[in-house]
C-alpha positions in Angstrom: -2.4 12.2 0.3 1.2 12.6 -0.4 3.2 13.0 -3.4 6.1 10.6 -4.8 9.3 12.3 -6.5 8.1 13.4 -10.2 5.1 14.9 -8.6 2.5 12.2 -8.9 0.5 11.4 -5.7 1.0 7.9 -4.0 -1.7 5.6 -3.3 -1.8 5.8 0.7 -3.7 3.1 1.3 -3.0 1.5 4.8 -3.3 -1.4 7.2 -2.4 -1.8 10.5 -1.5 -1.3 13.3 0.7 -4.7 12.3 0.9 -6.6 15.5 4.5 -8.6 13.9 5.7 -5.3 13.1 5.1 -3.7 17.0 1.9 -1.8 15.7 3.4 -0.3 12.9 0.8 0.8 10.3 1.8 0.6 6.6 1.0 3.3 4.2 1.5 1.9 -0.1 4.2 4.1 -1.8 2.8 3.1 -4.9 1.4 5.5 -7.6 -2.3 6.4 -6.6 -4.4 4.1 -9.2 -2.3 1.3 -9.8 -3.8 -1.7 -10.0 -1.0 -4.7 -10.8 -1.5 -7.6 -8.9 0.9 -10.5 -8.9 -1.3 -13.4 -8.5 -3.7 -12.6 -11.2 -6.7 -11.6 -8.6 -8.6 -8.5 -8.7 -7.6 -5.8 -6.8 -3.8 -4.4 -6.3 -0.9 -5.6 -4.1 0.4 -2.6 -2.3 3.4 -2.0 -1.2 4.9 0.0 2.1 8.6 1.9 2.3 9.3 -0.8 5.0 9.2 -3.6 2.2 5.9 -5.4 3.2 3.2 -6.0 1.3 -1.0 -6.0 1.7 -3.6 -6.5 -0.6 -6.8 -4.8 -1.0 -9.0 -7.2 1.6 -6.9 -5.8 4.2 -6.2 -2.2 2.8 -8.4 0.9 4.8 -8.5 4.4 2.8 
């Protein structure tokens, strides 16, 4: 698990390899334990540093 600015841990959930991104693996940069989800469903929206997002259903530890 990596650490964000300010010393808090990053989520670190990942998805991939993503074929549309030339096999890149996206890793969530949100704070560890985040639970916000923009569509109101259970789980979290994860955000990669590249700007892509993914949901818990496709995330891996």
